[in-house]
C-alpha positions in Angstrom: -73.2 57.7 136.0 -74.3 54.4 134.6 -72.3 51.2 134.0 -72.6 48.1 131.8 -70.5 45.0 132.0 -70.5 42.3 129.4 -68.3 39.8 127.5 -67.7 39.5 123.8 -68.0 36.1 122.1 -64.2 35.7 122.0 -64.1 36.1 125.8 -63.0 39.7 126.2 -64.5 41.4 129.2 -65.8 44.9 128.7 -66.9 47.5 131.3 -68.6 50.7 130.0 -69.1 53.6 132.5 -71.1 56.4 131.0 -70.2 59.8 132.7 -71.1 63.1 131.2 -69.3 65.5 133.6 -66.8 66.5 130.8 -66.6 65.9 127.1 -63.7 63.4 127.5 -63.4 59.6 127.3 -60.8 57.3 128.8 -60.1 54.0 127.0 -58.0 51.5 129.0 -57.1 47.9 128.2 -56.1 45.9 131.2 -54.1 42.7 130.4 -53.9 40.2 133.2 -50.3 39.5 132.8 -47.2 41.2 134.2 -43.6 40.6 135.0 -44.5 38.0 137.6 -45.8 35.7 134.8 -42.5 35.5 133.0 -40.2 32.5 133.3 -36.4 32.3 133.4 -35.0 33.9 130.3 -38.1 36.1 129.8 -37.4 38.7 132.5 -38.6 42.0 131.2 -40.5 40.7 128.2 -43.8 42.1 129.3 -42.3 45.6 129.7 -40.6 45.2 126.3 -43.9 44.3 124.7 -45.4 47.4 126.3 -42.9 49.4 124.2 -43.2 47.3 121.0 -46.9 47.4 120.5 -46.6 51.2 119.8 -44.0 50.4 117.1 -46.4 49.2 114.4 -49.5 47.1 113.7 -51.3 45.7 110.7 -52.8 49.2 110.2 -50.3 51.6 111.8 -46.7 52.2 110.9 -43.9 53.3 113.3 -45.0 56.5 115.1 -48.5 56.5 113.5 -50.3 55.3 116.6 -49.0 58.2 118.7 -49.4 60.7 115.8 -53.1 59.6 115.3 -54.0 60.1 119.0 -52.1 63.3 119.5 -53.4 64.7 116.2 -56.9 64.3 117.8 -55.7 66.0 121.0 -55.4 62.8 123.0 -52.9 61.4 125.5 -51.7 57.8 125.3 -49.4 55.7 127.4 -48.9 52.4 129.0 -47.3 50.8 132.1 -46.3 47.4 133.2 -46.4 46.0 136.8 -46.0 42.7 138.5 -49.6 41.6 137.8 -50.8 43.5 134.8 -50.0 45.6 131.8 -52.2 48.6 131.0 -52.6 50.6 127.8 -54.6 53.8 128.0 -55.8 56.7 125.9 -57.7 59.8 127.1 -59.3 61.8 124.4 -62.1 64.2 123.4 -65.5 62.4 123.0 -65.5 63.5 119.4 -62.4 61.4 118.6 -63.1 58.3 120.7 -63.2 56.1 117.6 -59.4 56.8 117.2 -58.8 55.8 120.8 -60.7 52.5 120.5 -59.1 51.8 117.1 -55.5 52.2 118.2 -56.0 50.2 121.4 -57.7 47.4 119.4 -54.8 47.4 116.9 -52.1 47.3 119.6 -53.8 44.5 121.4 -55.0 42.5 118.5 -52.6 43.0 115.6 -49.0 44.1 116.6 -46.3 43.4 114.1 -43.1 43.0 116.1 -41.0 43.9 113.1 -37.4 42.6 113.6 -35.9 46.0 112.8 -38.1 47.8 115.2 -37.5 45.2 117.9 -33.8 45.9 117.6 -34.3 49.6 117.6 -36.4 49.5 120.8 -33.9 47.2 122.6 -31.6 50.3 122.8 -34.4 52.4 124.2 -35.2 49.9 127.0 -31.5 49.5 127.8 -31.4 53.3 128.2 -34.4 53.0 130.6 -32.6 50.4 132.6 -29.5 52.6 132.9 -31.7 55.5 134.0 -33.0 53.3 136.7 -29.5 52.4 137.8 -28.8 56.1 138.3 -31.9 56.5 140.5 -31.5 55.9 144.2 -35.2 55.2 144.8 -35.4 52.7 142.0 -32.2 50.9 143.3 -33.6 50.9 146.9 -36.9 49.5 145.8 -35.3 46.7 143.8 -33.1 45.9 146.8 -36.1 45.6 149.0 -38.0 43.3 146.7 -34.9 41.1 146.1 -34.6 40.8 149.9 -38.3 40.1 150.6 -39.0 37.7 147.7 -36.5 34.8 147.5 -38.7 32.4 145.4 -41.7 34.5 144.1 -41.1 36.5 140.9 -41.9 39.8 142.7 -38.2 39.7 143.5 -37.3 40.3 139.9 -37.4 43.9 138.6 -40.4 44.6 136.4 -38.1 46.1 133.8 -36.1 42.9 133.6 -32.4 42.4 132.8 -30.4 44.0 130.0 -29.0 40.6 129.0 -32.5 39.3 128.3 -33.6 42.5 126.4 -30.4 42.3 124.3 -31.0 38.7 123.2 -34.7 37.9 123.1 -35.9 37.4 119.5 -38.9 38.9 117.8 -40.2 35.3 117.3 -40.1 34.6 121.1 -41.8 38.0 121.7 -44.6 37.1 119.3 -45.0 33.7 120.9 -45.2 35.1 124.4 -47.7 37.8 123.2 -50.0 35.2 121.7 -49.8 33.0 124.9 -50.8 35.8 127.3 -52.3 38.8 125.5 -55.5 36.9 124.6 -59.1 38.1 124.9 -59.9 35.8 127.8 -57.0 37.4 129.7 -58.0 41.0 129.1 -60.6 43.5 130.1 -61.5 46.7 128.4 -62.6 49.7 130.5 -64.1 52.8 128.9 -65.3 55.7 130.9 -66.7 59.1 129.9 -69.1 61.0 127.7 -70.6 58.5 125.3 -73.8 56.6 124.6 -73.5 53.0 125.9 -75.5 51.4 123.2 -73.5 53.0 120.4 -70.2 52.2 122.2 -71.1 48.6 122.7 -71.6 48.2 118.9 -68.2 49.8 118.2 -66.5 47.5 120.7 -68.0 44.4 119.2 -66.9 45.5 115.7 -63.3 46.5 116.7 -62.5 44.0 119.5 -64.7 41.1 118.6 -62.4 40.1 115.7 -59.5 39.3 118.0 -58.3 35.8 117.5 -58.8 33.9 120.7 -55.4 32.2 121.1 -55.1 29.6 123.8 -54.1 31.2 127.1 -51.0 29.7 128.6 -51.6 29.2 132.2 -48.9 30.3 134.5 -48.1 28.8 137.9 -46.1 31.3 139.9 -43.6 30.1 142.4 -44.9 30.6 145.9 -42.8 32.4 148.5 -41.8 30.1 151.3 -42.8 31.2 154.8 -40.1 33.4 156.1 -38.5 31.9 159.3 -35.9 34.5 160.2 -35.1 38.2 159.7 -33.4 39.2 156.5 -30.9 42.0 156.2 -29.4 43.4 153.0 -27.1 46.4 153.0 -26.0 47.6 149.6 -23.3 50.1 148.9 -24.4 52.7 146.3 -22.8 56.0 145.2 -25.6 58.2 146.5 -25.4 60.9 149.1 -28.7 60.0 150.7 -29.4 56.7 152.4 -32.7 54.9 151.8 -34.0 52.4 154.3 -36.9 50.0 154.0 -38.4 47.8 156.9 -40.9 45.4 155.5 -43.0 42.4 156.6 -44.9 39.9 154.4 -48.7 40.4 154.3 -51.5 38.8 152.2 -52.6 39.8 148.7 -55.4 42.2 147.8 -58.3 39.9 148.4 -57.5 39.1 152.1 -59.8 40.3 154.8 -56.9 41.8 156.8 -56.0 44.3 154.0 -58.3 47.1 155.1 -56.9 46.8 158.6 -53.4 46.9 157.3 -54.2 49.9 155.2 -55.5 51.8 158.2 -52.5 50.7 160.3 -50.2 52.2 157.6 -52.2 55.4 157.5 -52.0 55.8 161.3 -48.3 55.0 161.4 -47.0 56.9 158.4 -49.4 58.8 156.1 -49.8 62.5 156.6 -47.8 65.0 158.7 -49.8 64.2 161.8 -49.2 60.4 161.5 -47.1 58.9 164.2 -43.8 58.2 162.4 -43.9 61.4 160.4 -44.6 63.5 163.4 -41.9 61.9 165.6 -39.1 61.6 163.1 -39.7 64.3 160.5 -41.8 67.1 162.1 -40.7 67.0 165.8 -37.0 66.2 165.4 -35.9 66.2 161.7 -34.0 62.9 162.2 -35.1 61.8 158.7 -35.5 63.6 155.4 -38.8 61.7 154.8 -40.6 58.7 156.2 -43.8 56.9 155.4 -45.7 53.6 155.9 -47.7 51.7 153.3 -49.3 48.4 152.5 -48.4 46.9 149.1 -51.2 44.5 148.3 -50.9 43.0 144.8 -52.4 39.7 143.6 -50.1 37.5 145.6 -48.2 38.1 148.9 -47.6 41.7 149.6 -45.6 43.8 152.0 -46.2 46.2 154.9 -43.4 48.6 154.8 -41.8 51.6 156.5 -39.7 53.6 154.1 -37.1 56.2 155.1 -34.7 58.6 153.5 -32.0 60.0 155.7 -28.4 61.0 156.3 -26.4 57.8 157.0 -25.1 59.1 160.3 -28.7 59.5 161.6 -29.5 55.8 161.1 -29.2 54.7 164.7 -31.3 57.5 166.0 -34.0 56.8 163.3 -34.1 53.1 164.2 -34.6 53.9 167.9 -37.5 56.2 167.2 -39.1 53.8 164.7 -38.9 51.1 167.4 -40.8 53.4 169.8 -43.7 53.8 167.3 -43.8 50.1 166.4 -44.0 49.3 170.1 -46.9 51.7 170.5 -48.7 50.0 167.6 -48.2 46.6 169.2 -49.3 47.7 172.7 -51.4 50.8 172.8 -54.8 51.4 171.3 -55.0 54.0 168.6 -57.3 56.9 169.6 -60.8 57.3 168.3 -59.6 60.5 166.6 -56.8 58.6 164.7 -59.3 56.0 163.5 -61.9 58.5 162.4 -59.2 60.4 160.5 -58.1 57.2 158.8 -61.6 56.4 157.8 -62.2 59.8 156.3 -59.1 59.6 154.2 -59.8 56.0 153.1 -63.3 57.0 152.1 -62.1 60.1 150.3 -60.2 58.1 147.7 -63.3 57.2 145.8 -64.4 60.9 145.6 -61.1 62.2 144.4 -61.0 59.6 141.7 -64.3 60.9 140.4 -62.7 64.2 139.3 -61.3 62.7 136.0 -62.5 60.0 133.6 -59.1 58.4 133.7 -59.2 58.4 137.5 -62.6 56.6 137.4 -61.3 54.1 134.7 -58.1 53.5 136.7 -60.0 52.7 139.9 -62.5 50.5 138.1 -59.9 48.7 136.1 -57.7 47.9 139.1 -60.6 46.6 141.1 -61.9 44.5 138.2 -58.4 43.1 137.6 -57.6 42.2 141.2 -61.0 41.6 142.7 -63.2 40.7 139.7 -65.6 43.5 140.8 -65.3 47.1 139.8 -67.7 48.0 142.6 -65.6 46.3 145.3 -64.7 49.6 146.9 -68.1 49.7 148.7 -67.4 46.3 150.2 -63.9 47.5 151.2 -65.5 50.5 153.0 -67.8 48.3 154.9 -64.8 46.4 156.2 -63.1 49.8 157.0 -66.1 51.0 159.0 -66.0 47.7 161.1 -62.4 48.2 162.2 -61.9 48.7 166.0 -58.8 49.8 167.9 -58.5 46.3 169.3 -58.4 44.8 165.8 -55.6 47.1 164.8 -53.4 45.9 167.7 -54.2 42.3 167.0 -53.4 42.7 163.3 -50.1 44.5 164.1 -49.1 41.7 166.3 -50.1 39.1 163.7 -47.9 40.5 160.9 -45.1 42.7 162.4 -43.2 39.6 163.5 -39.4 39.9 164.3 -38.8 36.7 162.4 -40.4 38.0 159.3 -38.9 41.4 159.0 -36.9 42.4 155.9 -34.4 45.2 156.3 -32.8 46.7 153.2 -30.7 49.8 153.0 -28.6 51.7 150.5 -25.6 53.3 152.0 -22.6 55.2 150.7 -20.0 53.4 152.8 -19.3 51.3 155.9 -21.7 48.5 154.8 -20.3 46.0 157.5 -20.8 48.5 160.3 -24.3 49.3 159.1 -25.2 45.6 158.9 -24.0 45.2 162.5 -26.3 48.1 163.5 -29.3 46.4 161.9 -28.5 43.0 163.5 -28.4 44.6 166.9 -31.7 46.5 166.2 -33.5 43.3 165.1 -32.4 41.6 168.3 -33.8 44.5 170.3 -37.0 44.5 168.2 -37.5 40.8 169.1 -37.4 41.6 172.8 -39.7 44.6 172.3 -42.2 42.5 170.3 -42.2 39.7 172.9 -42.7 42.1 175.7 -45.6 43.9 173.8 -47.5 40.7 172.9 -47.5 39.5 176.5 -49.6 42.5 177.4 -53.3 42.1 177.5 -55.0 43.8 174.6 -56.6 46.9 176.1 -60.3 47.6 175.6 -61.6 50.8 174.0 -64.8 52.6 174.2 -67.2 51.7 171.5 -67.8 54.3 168.8 -69.2 54.2 165.3 -68.0 56.5 162.5 -70.9 57.0 160.0 -70.1 57.0 156.3 -69.3 60.5 154.9 -72.4 62.3 153.7 -71.9 63.9 150.4 -74.1 66.3 148.4 -75.7 65.0 145.3 -73.3 65.0 142.3 -74.5 66.2 138.9 -73.7 68.3 135.9 -72.9 72.0 136.6 -74.7 74.4 134.4 -73.3 77.6 135.9 -69.6 77.5 135.2 -69.0 81.2 134.7 -66.1 83.0 136.2 -66.9 85.7 138.7 -64.4 88.4 139.6 -65.3 90.0 143.0 -63.5 92.9 144.5 -63.6 92.6 148.3 -63.9 95.8 150.4 -60.3 95.4 151.4 -59.3 95.7 147.7 -58.3 92.1 147.3 -59.6 90.4 144.1 -61.5 87.1 144.6 -62.1 84.9 141.6 -64.8 82.4 141.9 -65.9 79.5 139.7 -68.5 77.0 140.9 -68.5 73.4 139.6 -70.7 70.9 141.4 -69.9 67.9 139.2 -67.6 66.4 142.0 -67.7 67.1 145.8 -64.2 68.7 145.7 -63.2 72.3 146.3 -59.9 74.1 145.8 -58.8 77.5 147.2 -55.6 79.2 146.6 -54.0 82.6 147.1 -50.8 84.0 145.5 -48.7 87.1 145.7 -45.9 88.3 143.4 -42.5 87.7 144.7 -40.7 84.4 145.1 -37.1 84.1 143.8 -37.4 87.6 142.1 -38.0 89.2 145.5 -34.8 87.6 147.2 -31.4 89.2 147.7 -28.2 87.4 147.3 -27.6 87.2 151.0 -30.9 85.5 151.7 -31.4 83.1 148.8 -33.8 80.3 149.6 -36.0 82.5 151.8 -39.2 81.9 149.7 -38.6 78.2 149.6 -38.2 78.1 153.4 -41.2 80.3 153.8 -43.3 77.8 151.8 -42.2 75.1 154.1 -43.1 76.9 157.4 -46.1 79.1 156.4 -48.4 76.4 157.8 -46.4 76.0 161.0 -48.8 77.9 163.2 -51.3 80.7 163.6 -52.4 82.8 166.6 -54.8 80.1 167.7 -53.4 76.9 166.1 -50.1 75.0 166.4 -48.5 73.2 163.5 -49.9 69.9 164.7 -53.4 71.2 165.1 -53.3 72.6 161.6 -52.2 69.2 160.3 -54.8 67.4 162.3 -57.6 69.7 161.1 -56.9 69.4 157.4 -56.2 65.6 157.5 -59.5 65.2 159.3 -61.1 66.8 156.3 -59.3 64.3 153.9 -57.6 67.4 152.4 -54.3 69.2 152.2 -53.1 72.7 152.9 -49.6 73.8 151.8 -47.7 76.9 150.7 -45.8 77.2 147.5 -43.0 79.3 146.1 -41.5 79.7 142.6 -39.5 82.1 140.5 -42.3 84.8 140.4 -44.6 84.2 143.3 -45.5 82.7 146.7 -48.9 81.5 147.9 -51.1 79.1 149.7 -53.2 76.2 148.3 -55.9 74.1 149.9 -58.0 71.2 148.6 -60.7 69.3 150.4 -64.2 67.8 150.1 -67.2 70.0 150.2 -68.8 68.4 153.3 -66.0 70.1 155.2 -66.4 73.5 153.6 -67.2 75.5 156.7 -64.1 74.2 158.6 -62.0 74.5 155.5 -62.9 78.2 155.0 -62.0 79.0 158.6 -58.7 77.2 158.3 -57.7 78.7 155.0 -58.5 82.2 156.1 -56.6 81.9 159.3 -53.5 80.3 157.8 -53.5 82.9 154.9 -53.7 86.1 156.9 -52.5 85.3 160.4 -49.6 82.8 160.2 -47.3 82.7 163.1 -44.0 81.2 161.9 -42.7 78.7 164.4 -38.9 79.0 165.2 -38.5 75.3 165.8 -40.1 74.5 162.5 -37.9 77.1 160.7 -34.7 75.4 162.1 -36.1 72.0 161.2 -36.8 73.0 157.6 -33.5 74.8 157.2 -31.8 71.5 158.1 -34.0 69.7 155.5 -33.1 72.2 152.8 -29.4 71.9 153.6 -29.8 68.1 153.5 -31.5 68.4 150.1 -28.6 70.5 148.8 -26.1 68.0 150.1 -27.8 65.1 148.3 -28.6 66.9 145.0 -26.0 64.9 143.2 -28.3 61.9 143.5 -30.4 63.6 140.8 -28.1 64.3 137.8 -30.9 65.7 135.7 -31.6 68.3 138.4 -27.9 69.2 138.5 -27.8 69.7 134.7 -30.8 71.9 134.9 -29.2 74.1 137.6 -26.1 74.5 135.5 -28.2 75.5 132.5 -30.1 78.1 134.4 -26.9 79.6 136.0 -25.3 79.9 132.5 -28.4 81.2 130.6 -29.6 83.7 133.2 -26.3 84.9 134.6 -26.9 88.2 136.4 -30.7 87.7 136.6 -32.6 86.3 139.7 -33.6 83.3 137.6 -30.0 82.1 137.7 -30.2 81.6 141.4 -31.0 78.2 143.0 -34.5 78.4 144.6 -33.2 76.4 147.5 -30.4 78.9 148.1 -27.0 77.9 149.3 -25.7 76.4 152.5 -24.5 79.8 153.6 -27.6 81.8 152.7 -29.9 79.2 154.3 -27.9 79.5 157.5 -28.5 83.3 157.6 -32.3 82.9 157.6 -34.3 83.3 160.7 -37.9 84.0 161.9 -37.5 87.8 161.9 -36.3 87.9 158.3 -38.9 85.4 157.1 -41.7 87.5 158.7 -40.4 90.6 156.9 -40.1 88.7 153.6 -43.7 87.5 153.9 -45.0 90.9 154.8 -43.3 92.4 151.8 -45.1 90.1 149.5 -48.4 89.3 151.2 -50.2 92.7 151.2 -53.5 93.9 149.8 -52.0 95.5 146.7 -49.9 92.4 145.7 -52.2 89.3 146.1 -55.3 87.6 144.9 -57.5 84.6 145.8 -59.2 82.0 143.7 -61.9 79.5 144.8 -63.1 76.7 142.4 -65.3 73.6 142.7 -68.2 72.6 144.9 -68.1 75.8 147.0 -70.6 78.2 148.5 -69.8 81.7 147.2 -71.6 83.7 150.0 -69.7 81.8 152.7 -66.3 82.4 151.1 -67.0 86.1 150.5 -68.1 86.6 154.1 -65.1 84.9 155.5 -62.5 86.5 153.2 -64.0 90.0 153.7 -63.3 89.7 157.4 -59.9 87.9 157.0 -58.4 90.3 154.4 -59.1 93.3 156.7 -56.2 92.0 158.8 -53.7 92.7 156.0 -52.2 96.1 155.2 -51.5 97.8 151.9 -48.1 97.6 150.4 -46.1 97.5 147.2 -47.1 95.8 144.0 -44.0 93.7 143.2 -44.1 93.6 139.4 -40.6 94.9 139.1 -38.4 94.4 136.1 -34.9 92.9 135.8 -33.0 93.3 132.5 -31.7 90.2 130.8 -29.7 89.8 127.6 -28.8 86.7 125.7 -25.2 85.5 126.2 -24.0 86.4 122.7 -21.6 83.4 122.7 -22.2 79.7 122.9 -21.8 78.5 126.5 -21.0 74.9 127.6 -21.1 73.8 131.2 -20.1 70.3 132.3 -20.0 68.5 135.6 -18.3 65.2 136.0 -20.4 62.6 137.8 -20.0 58.8 137.8 -23.4 57.9 136.3 -24.5 55.5 133.6 -26.3 58.2 131.6 -25.3 61.7 130.5 -28.0 64.3 131.1 -28.0 67.2 128.6 -29.9 70.4 128.3 -29.6 72.6 125.2 -31.5 75.8 125.1 -31.8 79.5 124.3 -33.3 82.7 125.8 -37.1 82.5 125.4 -40.2 84.8 125.9 -42.0 86.6 128.7 -45.3 85.4 130.2 -47.4 88.0 128.4 -45.6 88.0 125.1 -48.3 87.6 122.4 -46.0 85.2 120.5 -46.1 82.7 123.3 -48.9 80.7 121.6 -46.7 80.3 118.5 -43.9 79.1 120.9 -46.3 76.6 122.5 -47.2 75.3 119.0 -43.5 74.9 118.2 -43.0 73.0 121.4 -46.0 70.7 120.5 -44.4 70.0 117.1 -41.4 68.7 118.9 -43.2 67.0 121.9 -45.1 63.8 122.5 -44.7 60.3 121.1 -45.7 61.7 117.7 -43.5 64.7 117.9 -40.2 65.2 116.0 -37.8 64.7 118.9 -39.4 61.4 119.9 -39.6 60.1 116.3 -36.1 61.2 115.2 -34.0 60.7 118.3 -35.8 57.9 120.0 -37.8 55.9 117.4 -35.3 56.1 114.6 -32.0 56.4 116.3 -32.7 54.8 119.7 -30.6 57.5 121.4 -32.6 57.7 124.6 -35.5 56.6 126.7 -36.3 60.3 127.6 -36.1 63.2 125.2 -38.4 66.2 125.3 -38.6 69.9 124.5 -38.6 72.3 127.5 -39.7 75.8 127.9 -40.4 78.4 130.6 -42.0 81.9 130.1 -41.0 84.3 132.9 -41.9 87.8 133.9 -38.7 89.3 132.4 -37.5 86.5 130.2 -37.7 82.7 129.6 -36.0 79.8 127.9 -36.7 77.3 125.2 -34.8 74.1 124.5 -34.6 70.4 125.0 -33.5 67.7 127.4 -32.1 64.3 126.7 -30.7 61.5 128.9 -28.5 59.0 127.1 -25.5 56.8 127.3 -22.2 58.8 127.4 -21.1 57.6 124.0 -24.3 59.0 122.4 -24.0 62.5 123.9 -22.3 64.2 121.0 -24.7 62.8 118.4 -27.7 63.7 120.6 -26.6 67.4 120.8 -26.0 67.4 117.0 -29.4 65.9 116.3 -31.2 68.4 118.6 -29.6 71.2 116.8 -30.6 69.7 113.4 -34.3 69.5 114.6 -34.2 73.1 115.7 -32.7 74.2 112.4 -35.4 72.4 110.4 -38.0 74.6 112.1 -36.1 77.7 110.9 -35.4 76.5 107.4 -38.8 75.2 106.4 -42.4 76.0 107.2 -44.3 73.2 108.9 -46.8 71.4 106.8 -50.5 71.9 107.4 -51.1 68.4 108.7 -48.3 68.6 111.2 -49.5 72.0 112.3 -53.0 70.6 112.8 -51.6 67.7 114.9 -49.6 70.1 117.1 -52.6 72.3 117.7 -55.0 69.5 118.5 -52.4 67.9 120.8 -52.0 71.2 122.7 -55.8 71.9 122.9 -56.6 68.3 123.8 -54.1 68.1 126.7 -55.3 71.5 127.9 -59.0 70.3 127.9 -58.1 67.0 129.6 -56.2 68.9 132.3 -59.2 71.2 132.9 -61.2 68.3 134.4 -59.5 69.1 137.7 -60.7 72.1 139.8 -57.1 72.5 141.0 -55.8 73.0 137.4 -58.6 75.5 136.7 -57.9 77.4 139.9 -54.2 77.5 139.2 -54.7 78.9 135.6 -57.2 81.5 136.8 -54.9 82.6 139.6 -51.6 82.9 137.8 -53.1 84.5 134.6 -54.6 87.3 136.7 -51.6 87.6 139.0 -49.2 88.1 136.0 -51.4 90.7 134.3 -53.3 88.4 131.9 -57.1 88.2 132.0 -58.0 85.2 134.2 -60.5 83.9 131.6 -57.6 83.4 129.1 -57.4 79.7 130.0 -60.8 79.2 128.4 -59.8 81.1 125.2 -56.7 78.8 124.8 -58.1 76.9 121.8 -58.9 80.1 119.9 -55.4 81.5 120.5 -53.7 78.3 119.4 -55.9 77.9 116.3 -54.8 81.4 115.2 -51.1 80.4 114.9 -49.9 80.1 111.3 -46.9 78.2 109.9 -45.2 81.5 109.3 -45.7 82.5 113.0 -43.9 79.3 114.0 -41.1 79.8 111.6 -40.6 83.4 112.7 -40.4 82.5 116.4 -38.1 79.6 115.6 -35.8 81.9 113.7 -35.8 84.4 116.6 -35.1 81.7 119.2 -32.6 79.6 117.4 -30.6 82.4 115.8 -29.2 83.0 119.3 -26.1 81.3 120.7 -27.0 78.1 122.6 -26.4 77.3 126.2 -25.5 73.6 126.7 -25.2 71.9 130.1 -24.3 68.3 130.7 -23.7 66.0 133.7 -22.1 62.6 133.3 -19.0 60.5 133.1 -17.5 62.2 130.0 -18.0 65.5 128.2 -20.5 65.0 125.3 -18.6 67.4 123.0 
């Protein structure tokens, strides 16, 4: 991997990182302007511009940018934050000229056509409404409004609807030319290209940008906080969300690595202090974590919690205990070593994809002016001592500078009194802790992680190995990154549950890693987090299984842990009761996610009488019936030698894995192969289901019975979905670009063992619901009435193939594809024949599958404030 950094004559900074691990290139333009650079009356203009540059340039008309990229199999998107706006394309190396061309057009020659500006206003308004229905978006905005009274970080990145409704195209153009100028941007390109050739292209395409004068922005500084701030906001959500936050310096400050480590020790990973105490040991909260937000200017150190409102006092008391520990007791050498390993690992995981490399390099270049800064950061991390962590905690976690924000469903005044009382107690705790002499620790030094040399893998063949126990092991070595992935799966899941015990597979996936014959749940968590990895179980409609990812230096320990957790789990009764409570809490707060509610209504109506109609989380009553004995029987039914298989991919040693799994799999017994069949017929009549909810948007699913996993026509169905999908697809162009009906509209489909579904989802304002349904039906009818044109078919195919190839940069994606293909009776290597299968699909194939799907009666579900029909 080689890098070259240079500037064009117009002042544009360019970073080229040549990396030949996969035939993919990521092109990213980082603009050093964000919502924090907007003045009064401009709130949200940066995010609005992010939308508008896709709507037409000197060279491209509406929809043509997305169509061009997707027709070449690429992905494109953009995002806006407080400090920057980023536009990115990931694409095959053979079409990199398209990526650089569209980015140069968007950044150098956008049109801001008045008609398109007006159309896109409605889309952004829909996005704002979507955020208003989101508990986490509302909680985040409440926190930032509390913590930033002067600085523009207190204003939502998305802005205000009154600004979006009124800002003119002329003002947008003026703002663009004042901030989106070459001297205020840097271009990052990573992937499989020749640097000399790429440099010439960049000079030609980006060197012609006019170098408008950069308008310098002076952001308001946040005044030093002198006393605690408390904001309790009433919101119509079932789950309460709490944030405790303290001001900290921006990204470049020397204390940032220490604060990052403090956050990791306090609340990142199941073995971290807060998670262990409040989530794993007692289930006081639904989730908890700690983090350091370190942007360009003043950041925040925060503890974030989701919980039932009546658990608030208990949660605060336990959080106080852990903050007091951070202020008065040295972290252990083990905690620091674990934190170092995980902070180190970030650079290695980012190497797996070209867009990951580009994102890391772009962020460091933008904030620090040095894309190689991570090495300096790690040197600071290696120098952190236990004493420094205590001193830093005392320096920043001041009672007078705490910001408390919380969303609650009711009793705001009472909750505010609870917080005021807690802040007073915290002040006493803090004063008592800082009077204590800082304890001394034994000196230790954690050496940097030693990694094997990284290079191109030449032996990428798939090997299917039959272990002596009868279990199939699929192995694929790839040494291009020091990452390995192991996963095992067994048929079962929702299809193996009875009506009295719904949710058993979901619960099993939560407690599978709760212990083994020799390891407790905490010991398992500690082991995997010491490897900078993760191990977890999963469940779905058709299967259950175990997944592990880690770095190759820890391979021997990883093999031992994976093998033991796979074949010798000992389900912990305490963990089972804890997770049953979590599932019941999730069911109780499901109405906070109206799209999820609409989806469940849809599945219940479409698959009535079939297991797929059941809620994978079960019901309050069925969850209550579950216990250790039943879960053990349920697992044994599925996890047997005749019903499971294992896949290992990445930088792994085949001989070691075979040896360990030969021994481990002998502990399992033979059993039944669970590829049972459940009959399912289409409804025969149109079904409409509606649930009344007081939300700003209506969430609609319209769909039909689909295909099975192994149906040979599934590739034609995928092409049909591709015709509808993406920013260049029909649904986006017709319902969003032309009619401004929604921020989110997309096709949806699932292929199951017995049956599946195909349809579309849209989230829109209530008054647009009827039109949205009508337009979705029209787009489906078009596919039946007229064969698609050759050029549109080519776009759809390349889009599918390109996304597939981009996804296959990750070992975990490859492993998942190999595993589930083989498990469901499809040859495991089918994932590498995907392009051939898609290219064989004809216009007639698409029209025929459209006719079969859409001739059926539709199932429509909706959630919102009014019925959309």
